[in-house]
C-alpha positions in Angstrom: 0.0 0.0 0.0 1.3 3.5 -0.8 -0.1 7.1 -1.0 -0.7 6.7 -4.8 -2.9 3.7 -4.3 -4.8 5.3 -1.4 -5.3 8.5 -3.4 -6.5 6.6 -6.5 -8.9 4.5 -4.5 -10.3 7.6 -2.7 -11.0 9.5 -5.9 -12.5 6.5 -7.6 -15.0 6.3 -4.7 -15.6 10.1 -4.7 -16.5 10.0 -8.4 -19.1 7.3 -7.8 -20.5 9.1 -4.7 -20.4 12.9 -5.5 -23.4 13.6 -3.3 -21.6 12.5 -0.2 -18.2 14.0 -0.5 -17.0 17.4 0.5 -13.6 19.2 0.5 -13.3 18.7 4.2 -13.5 14.9 3.8 -10.7 15.1 1.3 -8.5 17.4 3.5 -8.9 15.1 6.6 -8.2 12.0 4.6 -5.1 13.3 2.9 -3.7 14.8 6.2 -4.1 11.3 7.6 -2.1 9.9 4.7 0.6 12.5 5.3 0.6 11.7 9.0 0.9 8.0 8.4 3.7 8.6 6.0 5.7 10.6 8.5 5.3 7.8 11.0 6.8 5.3 8.6 3.5 3.8 7.4 2.6 2.3 10.7 -0.3 -0.2 10.5 -2.1 1.6 13.4 -1.4 5.1 14.6 -2.7 8.0 16.7 -4.5 10.6 14.7 -4.8 13.7 17.0 -8.0 15.7 16.4 -6.7 19.1 17.5 -3.5 18.9 15.4 -5.6 17.9 12.4 -8.1 20.7 13.0 -5.2 23.3 13.3 -3.5 22.0 10.2 -6.7 22.2 8.1 -8.3 25.3 9.6 -11.3 23.6 11.0 -12.5 25.6 14.0 -15.2 23.4 15.7 -14.6 19.9 17.0 -18.2 19.0 16.1 -17.5 19.9 12.5 -14.3 17.9 12.4 -15.8 14.8 14.0 -18.7 14.7 11.6 -16.4 14.4 8.6 -14.1 12.0 10.5 -17.0 9.7 11.3 -18.1 9.8 7.7 -14.6 8.5 6.6 -14.8 5.7 9.2 -18.3 4.8 8.0 -17.3 4.7 4.4 -14.3 2.5 5.1 -11.4 4.9 4.6 -10.4 4.8 8.2 -10.6 1.8 10.4 -11.2 3.1 13.9 -9.1 0.9 16.1 -9.7 2.8 19.3 -11.9 5.9 19.8 -10.5 8.9 21.6 -11.8 9.8 25.1 -12.2 13.5 24.2 -11.1 16.1 21.6 -7.7 16.4 23.2 -6.8 12.7 22.9 -6.1 10.8 19.7 -8.2 8.4 17.8 -6.2 5.2 16.8 -6.9 4.5 13.2 -5.6 2.3 10.4 -5.3 3.2 6.7 -3.6 0.0 5.7 -6.6 -2.2 6.5 -9.2 0.3 5.2 -9.9 -0.1 1.5 -13.5 0.3 0.5 -14.6 -1.5 -2.7 -14.9 0.7 -5.7 -15.5 0.3 -9.4 -13.7 1.7 -12.4 -16.2 4.5 -13.3 -13.6 7.2 -13.1 -11.1 5.3 -15.3 -13.8 4.9 -17.9 -14.9 8.5 -17.7 -11.3 9.7 -18.2 -10.7 7.4 -21.1 -14.0 8.5 -22.8 -13.2 12.1 -22.2 -9.7 11.7 -23.7 -11.2 10.0 -26.8 -13.8 12.8 -27.3 -11.0 15.4 -27.0 -9.0 13.6 -29.6 -12.0 13.5 -32.0 -12.7 17.2 -31.4 -9.1 18.4 -31.8 -8.1 15.9 -34.5 -4.8 14.0 -34.6 -1.6 16.0 -33.9 2.1 15.2 -33.8 2.7 18.0 -31.4 3.3 17.6 -27.7 0.6 18.9 -25.4 3.2 20.3 -23.0 5.5 21.7 -25.7 3.8 22.3 -29.0 6.1 23.0 -32.0 5.2 26.3 -33.6 5.3 26.2 -37.4 4.5 28.7 -40.1 3.7 28.3 -43.8 6.1 29.4 -46.5 5.3 30.1 -50.1 5.5 26.5 -51.3 3.1 25.2 -48.6 5.8 23.4 -46.7 6.5 24.3 -43.1 9.5 25.4 -41.2 10.4 25.6 -37.5 11.1 28.7 -35.6 14.7 29.7 -34.9 15.2 27.5 -31.9 14.0 24.4 -33.7 16.1 25.3 -36.7 19.1 25.6 -34.5 18.5 22.3 -32.8 18.4 20.5 -36.2 21.5 22.3 -37.3 23.4 21.3 -34.2 22.4 17.7 -34.8 23.9 17.9 -38.2 27.0 19.9 -37.3 27.6 20.3 -33.5 30.4 22.9 -34.0 28.5 25.2 -36.4 28.9 28.9 -35.9 25.6 29.9 -34.3 26.0 33.6 -35.1 26.5 32.8 -38.8 23.6 30.3 -38.6 21.3 32.9 -37.1 22.2 35.5 -39.8 21.4 33.0 -42.5 18.2 32.0 -40.8 17.1 35.6 -40.7 18.0 36.1 -44.3 15.8 33.1 -45.3 12.9 34.6 -43.4 13.3 38.1 -44.8 13.5 36.8 -48.4 10.5 34.5 -48.0 12.6 31.4 -48.1 13.9 31.9 -51.7 17.4 31.3 -52.8 19.7 33.6 -54.7 17.9 32.9 -58.0 14.6 34.0 -56.4 13.4 30.4 -56.5 11.5 28.9 -53.6 13.3 26.2 -51.7 11.9 22.7 -51.8 11.7 22.5 -48.0 13.3 24.0 -44.9 15.7 21.1 -44.6 17.1 22.0 -48.0 17.7 25.5 -46.7 19.4 24.1 -43.6 21.8 22.0 -45.7 22.6 24.9 -48.0 23.2 27.1 -44.9 25.6 24.6 -43.3 27.6 24.2 -46.6 27.8 28.0 -47.0 29.0 28.5 -43.4 31.6 25.7 -43.8 33.0 27.3 -47.0 33.2 30.8 -45.4 34.6 30.0 -42.0 37.3 32.6 -42.3 35.1 35.3 -43.8 32.8 37.7 -41.9 29.3 36.2 -41.7 26.5 38.4 -43.0 22.9 37.9 -43.8 23.3 37.7 -47.6 21.4 35.1 -49.5 23.1 31.8 -50.3 
């Protein structure tokens, strides 16, 4: 048993019982997981009411105990020994407490993801780091400077980056056409031409002229 399994089990149950759950239930349960973790995952441990209330900002003991009892009733806490008053600790167990739950949340997430894919269409771009591309005159696509630089460094790790940037800017300004005013086939062709040009002119000042 670990915190991930406890969390997953808890939210599966919440999804199937939304009319019962509240943020206070969640706060108390996850504070219990944190407390158990700090105690080295003891099978049974004291769960002090006042410390929990202070940590969660719950002012009234009656409010706290209501949510605590709910968690016991639903099977998230096994109450091993009840406290004598609000200043003593309930002895509980998380390890033995695992209420049964279905897979409704898993199915809902899978269905939602499938619908999002249908709505947005297929994409090769990462959700976290999309690659920004822009059209050029022959309907191919080129990366922005940082992507162009990465590809260049893969081909030639020691390329002069200042010269590379100058040539990249020249391609952009001239609408990705070469010296004969002809559109390039694709941006990789421009990259190869750029690397060849830089190699041939290592000892010469690098300017933004067309290749």
